LOPALUM-548974 format. One line per field, with one value per residue (C-alpha): residue number from 1; x, y, z. Coordinates in steps of 0.5 Angstrom, whole numbers, plus 500, padded with zeros to 3 digits. Layout:
<rs>
tormar NUM|...
c1 X|...
c2 Y|...
c3 Z|...
</rs>
This chain:
<rs>
tormar 1|2|3|4|5|6|7|8|9|10|11|12|13|14|15|16|17|18|19|20|21|22|23|24|25|26|27|28|29|30|31|32|33|34|35|36|37|38|39|40|41|42|43|44|45|46|47|48|49|50|51|52|53|54|55|56|57|58|59|60|61|62|63|64|65|66|67|68|69|70|71|72|73|74|75|76|77|78|79|80|81|82|83|84|85|86|87|88|89|90|91|92|93|94|95|96|97|98|99|100|101|102|103|104|105|106|107|108|109|110|111|112|113|114|115|116|117|118|119|120|121|122|123|124|125|126|127|128|129|130|131|132|133|134|135|136|137|138|139|140|141|142|143|144|145|146|147|148|149|150|151|152|153|154|155|156|157|158|159|160|161|162|163|164|165|166|167|168|169|170|171|172|173|174|175|176|177|178|179|180|181|182|183|184|185|186|187|188|189|190|191|192|193|194|195|196|197|198|199|200|201|202|203|204|205|206|207|208|209|210|211|212|213|214|215|216|217|218|219|220|221|222|223|224|225|226|227|228|229|230|231|232|233|234|235|236|237|238|239|240|241|242|243|244|245|246|247|248|249|250|251|252|253|254|255|256|257|258|259|260|261|262|263|264|265|266|267|268|269|270|271|272|273|274|275|276|277|278|279|280|281|282|283|284|285|286|287|288|289|290|291|292|293|294|295|296|297|298|299|300|301|302|303|304|305|306|307|308|309|310|311|312|313|314|315|316|317|318|319|320|321|322|323|324|325|326|327|328|329|330|331|332|333|334|335|336|337|338|339|340|341|342|343|344|345|346|347|348|349|350|351|352|353|354|355|356|357|358|359|360|361|362|363|364|365|366|367|368|369|370|371|372|373|374|375|376|377|378|379|380|381|382|383|384|385|386|387|388|389|390|391|392|393|394|395|396|397|398|399|400|401|402|403|404|405|406|407|408|409|410|411|412|413|414|415|416|417|418|419|420|421|422|423|424|425|426|427|428|429|430|431|432|433|434|435|436|437|438|439|440|441|442|443|444|445|446|447|448|449|450|451|452|453|454|455|456|457|458|459|460|461|462|463|464|465|466|467|468|469|470|471|472|473|474|475|476|477|478|479|480|481|482|483|484|485|486|487|488|489|490|491|492|493|494|495|496|497|498|499|500|501|502|503|504|505|506|507|508|509|510|511|512|513|514|515|516|517|518|519|520|521|522|523|524|525|526|527|528|529|530|531|532|533|534|535|536|537|538|539|540|541|542|543|544|545|546|547|548|549|550|551|552|553|554|555|556|557|558|559|560|561|562|563|564|565|566|567|568|569|570|571|572|573|574|575|576|577|578|579|580|581|582|583|584|585|586|587|588|589|590|591|592|593|594|595|596|597|598|599|600|601|602|603|604|605|606|607|608|609|610|611|612|613|614|615|616|617|618|619|620|621|622|623|624|625|626|627|628|629|630|631|632|633|634|635
c1 500|503|503|504|506|507|509|509|508|508|507|507|505|506|503|498|500|496|497|501|504|500|501|497|497|494|493|491|484|483|478|479|475|479|475|476|474|477|484|485|491|488|491|498|497|496|502|506|504|505|512|511|513|516|513|517|518|516|517|514|515|513|516|521|517|511|507|503|498|496|491|491|486|489|493|499|499|503|498|501|501|495|490|493|500|499|497|503|508|507|513|511|514|508|509|517|517|512|516|522|519|517|524|527|522|523|531|530|525|531|537|534|541|544|545|545|538|535|537|534|528|527|529|523|518|520|519|512|510|512|508|502|502|500|493|495|493|486|485|486|481|476|477|477|470|467|469|466|473|472|476|483|487|485|490|490|491|484|480|477|479|474|476|483|481|478|485|489|484|485|492|492|487|491|497|494|498|498|495|491|491|485|484|476|476|468|469|466|464|457|452|454|462|461|457|462|468|464|464|471|474|470|473|480|485|490|488|485|485|480|478|471|465|460|457|453|460|463|458|458|466|469|470|474|474|480|478|483|481|485|492|489|487|481|480|473|471|466|463|460|454|458|463|457|455|462|464|458|459|467|465|460|465|470|465|463|471|472|466|469|475|472|468|475|479|474|474|482|482|478|483|489|485|485|492|495|502|507|509|508|510|502|500|506|504|496|499|503|497|493|498|497|490|490|494|488|482|479|483|477|477|471|469|465|459|459|453|449|444|444|438|435|432|424|422|416|411|415|422|424|420|424|420|422|429|434|442|447|455|456|453|452|445|444|437|432|425|426|420|421|417|421|417|418|421|422|428|430|436|440|443|445|450|457|457|450|449|447|452|450|443|446|450|444|440|445|446|453|450|445|440|440|433|427|426|428|425|428|423|424|425|430|437|441|447|451|456|460|464|471|472|472|479|482|488|492|496|489|488|482|478|479|476|469|470|470|462|460|463|456|451|444|442|435|432|434|440|447|453|460|465|469|464|461|468|468|462|465|470|475|478|481|488|486|483|489|492|494|489|494|496|489|487|483|477|478|478|471|468|470|467|461|461|462|456|451|453|450|443|441|433|435|441|445|449|454|457|457|459|466|471|467|468|462|461|460|455|451|450|449|443|440|441|437|432|430|432|426|428|429|435|437|443|447|450|451|452|446|446|446|441|436|437|436|431|424|424|429|431|435|440|440|444|443|438|433|432|427|423|422|418|421|428|434|435|428|429|435|432|426|431|435|428|426|433|432|425|427|433|428|423|428|430|423|422|429|426|419|422|427|424|422|427|426|423|427|427|423|418|417|413|409|406|409|403|406|412|416|417|425|423|417|423|427|422|420|428|428|425|430|436|434|433|440|443|439|442|449|449|447|452|457|455|456|463|464|461|466|472|471|479|482|482|485|479|474|476|475|468|466|468|464|458|458|458|452|449|450|447|441|439|440|435|430|430|429|424|420|420|418|412|409|407|405|398
c2 500|507|512|519|522|529|530|537|542|549|555|562|568|575|576|570|562|558|552|549|542|539|531|527|520|519|512|509|509|515|520|527|533|539|545|551|559|563|565|559|556|550|552|553|546|543|547|544|537|537|539|546|550|548|549|553|547|539|534|529|522|518|512|514|512|516|520|526|530|537|541|548|553|556|551|554|552|554|559|557|550|546|542|536|538|542|536|532|537|536|535|528|521|519|525|525|518|519|525|520|515|520|523|516|514|520|519|512|514|519|514|507|504|508|502|507|510|503|501|507|506|499|501|506|501|496|502|504|497|496|503|501|508|506|508|515|519|516|516|524|524|521|525|531|529|528|535|538|539|537|541|538|542|549|553|554|562|562|558|561|560|555|551|551|549|543|542|542|537|532|533|531|525|522|521|516|518|515|522|527|534|537|545|547|542|543|550|552|544|543|538|532|533|534|527|524|526|524|517|517|519|514|508|511|507|512|517|524|530|535|543|544|548|543|540|534|533|532|527|523|523|523|518|523|531|535|542|547|552|557|553|547|541|537|530|527|520|520|525|532|530|526|532|537|532|531|538|540|535|537|544|543|539|544|550|545|545|552|553|549|553|559|557|554|560|565|560|560|568|569|565|569|575|573|573|567|566|560|558|551|547|545|553|554|548|551|558|555|552|558|562|556|556|564|563|558|561|565|562|558|559|558|560|566|566|571|576|579|584|589|593|594|599|599|595|596|592|592|588|585|584|581|580|577|577|575|575|571|571|569|562|561|563|565|567|566|569|569|572|572|576|577|579|582|577|571|566|564|559|559|553|548|547|551|556|556|564|564|569|573|573|577|581|583|585|589|593|590|587|589|585|584|585|585|589|588|593|594|597|604|602|597|597|592|589|584|579|577|571|575|580|587|590|592|596|591|597|599|597|593|598|604|599|599|607|608|606|609|610|607|603|602|595|591|594|601|602|605|600|603|600|597|593|591|588|584|581|579|575|581|582|589|587|586|592|596|590|591|587|584|580|577|570|569|567|573|578|574|575|583|584|581|585|591|589|588|595|598|596|593|590|585|581|578|572|569|562|565|559|559|561|562|558|554|558|564|560|558|565|568|562|565|572|571|567|574|578|583|583|579|574|571|566|562|556|549|548|543|544|552|552|548|553|559|558|555|556|555|557|551|553|547|551|554|558|553|555|550|553|549|550|546|544|543|536|534|537|533|526|528|529|522|519|522|520|513|513|516|511|505|508|509|501|499|503|500|493|495|498|492|489|482|476|475|468|463|460|454|458|462|457|455|461|459|458|455|453|447|442|445|452|451|449|454|459|456|458|465|469|465|467|474|475|472|476|482|480|479|486|490|486|489|496|495|493|499|504|501|501|508|509|503|504|497|493|498|496|489|490|494|488|483|488|489|482|481|487|483|477|481|484|477|473|479|479|471|472|477|473|466|470|471|464|462|459
c3 500|498|504|504|511|514|521|524|518|520|515|516|512|514|521|520|522|516|520|526|527|522|522|517|514|507|505|498|497|502|499|503|503|505|508|511|511|505|507|512|508|504|498|502|505|498|496|501|500|493|494|490|496|503|510|515|519|519|514|509|508|502|498|492|487|490|485|486|481|483|479|481|481|475|471|468|461|455|451|444|445|442|447|446|446|452|456|454|456|463|467|470|468|464|459|459|457|452|449|449|446|440|440|439|434|430|430|428|422|420|421|421|419|426|431|437|434|433|440|444|440|442|449|449|446|452|457|453|454|461|463|459|455|448|449|453|447|447|454|454|448|452|459|455|451|458|460|454|450|443|439|441|436|439|442|449|449|445|451|457|464|465|459|461|468|464|460|467|470|464|464|472|471|465|470|475|480|487|490|487|489|486|488|486|481|480|478|471|470|468|472|467|467|475|475|471|475|481|478|476|483|486|482|482|485|489|494|493|497|494|496|494|496|493|498|494|491|498|500|494|494|500|506|510|512|514|517|517|523|526|524|527|522|525|522|521|518|513|508|509|513|518|518|520|526|528|528|532|537|538|539|544|548|547|549|555|557|556|561|566|565|566|573|576|574|578|584|583|582|588|592|590|591|599|599|597|599|597|604|602|597|596|596|591|586|586|584|579|576|577|572|567|567|566|560|557|559|553|548|545|538|533|526|526|521|516|518|512|515|510|507|500|496|495|489|485|481|474|474|468|462|455|449|442|444|439|440|436|436|429|428|435|437|445|445|440|440|448|452|460|465|472|478|485|489|484|486|479|478|471|469|463|458|458|453|452|454|461|463|457|459|466|461|457|464|467|460|458|452|447|443|436|436|441|447|454|459|466|472|474|481|479|483|480|484|479|482|476|475|475|481|478|477|484|485|489|493|496|503|505|508|503|498|501|504|496|496|503|510|513|511|513|516|514|521|519|523|521|521|520|515|520|524|517|515|522|521|514|518|516|523|525|524|517|515|513|509|502|498|494|500|501|498|492|496|501|495|493|499|500|493|495|501|496|492|498|501|495|497|491|490|484|485|479|482|476|479|486|489|486|490|496|502|505|511|507|502|508|510|503|503|509|507|500|504|507|501|499|492|486|485|479|480|475|478|477|484|486|493|492|487|491|497|493|487|486|478|473|466|463|457|452|447|440|443|446|454|458|464|470|476|482|485|481|483|482|475|474|476|471|466|467|467|460|457|459|457|450|450|451|446|440|442|441|435|431|433|430|423|422|415|416|413|405|404|401|394|397|401|395|391|397|403|410|414|421|424|423|429|429|429|434|439|437|438|445|447|444|450|455|451|450|458|459|454|457|464|461|457|464|468|462|463|471|470|465|470|475|471|469|469|467|459|458|461|458|451|453|456|450|445|449|450|442|441|446|443|436|439|441|435|431|436|436|428|429|434|430|424|427|431|425|424|432|433
</rs>
């Protein structure tokens, strides 16, 4: 069993201790979800475990042949390379071996008479055999297709940030390392890609550590949760739901222990004030214990919750009315004769295919994009707050508090009270010592939380949220969900996060692509279940339709002289067994499909299973045709 061990890792960034004396053991088949508030040091811990950076103290122990694949939040890819070239240009052993083989092949092709070139080519063939790398190209293409990347000759520089993230994910998954480190892998993936990734990771033979805000993903994939809080790493067994229960129990015990320390401290303090003197060894020991207790009392730290208690401006009856809207970019249709009425208090979720135009619709509403034709009417009282996928350009030399005082020094709460920017920052988990911090020193998640605060400070009555779950920690998301429950205005959210959409949306727009937009009333997970059932039903109908359309076998020359009216004895025996034969073949087909699902990352095994499945399907077709023919002559 391949195991990575870390002992007493400590990392400090400026004035902040990211983690202290962290010790972990990562075993094969561990599925670990790493969570914590933005800026707590999650990515820094992955950087240390991967070897990207070094801890200030501590050590990591692993076998010499132990391999690690690391998907960063922003993969580093050469913008001038094609997708396939970029994937195979990684530094890992698998890519180095493939490149050496290609170099040896080229050298041998150019100089077949060169014995040295021939020997090197033979050697590299053996290594390719040993590492089973001949199917790497097709494996990469399969993974890219599952991640909705189909044009493999595109240059990296032409891809969006989300597409580059998916290429980086493919590059990491193809390596099959002993340990996969994934930093926000579900960001900018659509639902089908997320579900495919869940299946892939569940069948993965190595270990996985994943940072993600997607609570459904954590529930489906993980068997351990690590929580990084105030520099301490807490370990929990089970998935995210198990973590919630165990954390509540841990915090309850910690709170009770702190209460007892407080009570004991008060008792000992009273004794000290009555003139305790170290005249005896016993009294001296009690004074020493009091001093130790004094240093422990009040040290209990728990993660605070972001508080959002900001007011909003009044919203009238007219909100958004879209009539006969059309919009296309070249041949790419976004909106086609689209009509949509948004009313006060609506909670609308927008999801669907990547690139189908979800963000473009928000840009149209916000006035950042004009329609080709049609009308969009925004109500006179509407005040839009647009939380975009990309944080607005921020002067990194500006300090945190100045970024907000550019909006206002104070702001009204929902109850009408005034609150200062200083207090507001503390409510958003920016302690006072951070208020003067330069923005460039914040983590990506902290910048997103600060950006969200600025949007809400403007007190909008219509909120446009574009992928709000990207880069926000789970604590912030939970409070944002609670805030939206009580928000008096209208909320329109673009997201693929199943948990978040279930919480904040009661109606949906599903973008299918090519201008097709499907409305749906209900929860997002209900829509997904319904879509899955419809897909299965359509597949069954298509299969039955193909059977019905198959022509009957032509009569033989002997049959043509005399019309066949009944089965022969041999045909009757054959017909009697056909139903059983078809049932057995159907069971074989289902078993093979289950095996394929369980071996999603073993492409050699998949090829073998696919070959067997093709054979079974061929037999099903042949016996079905035979059954249809013989059934015409059954009495």
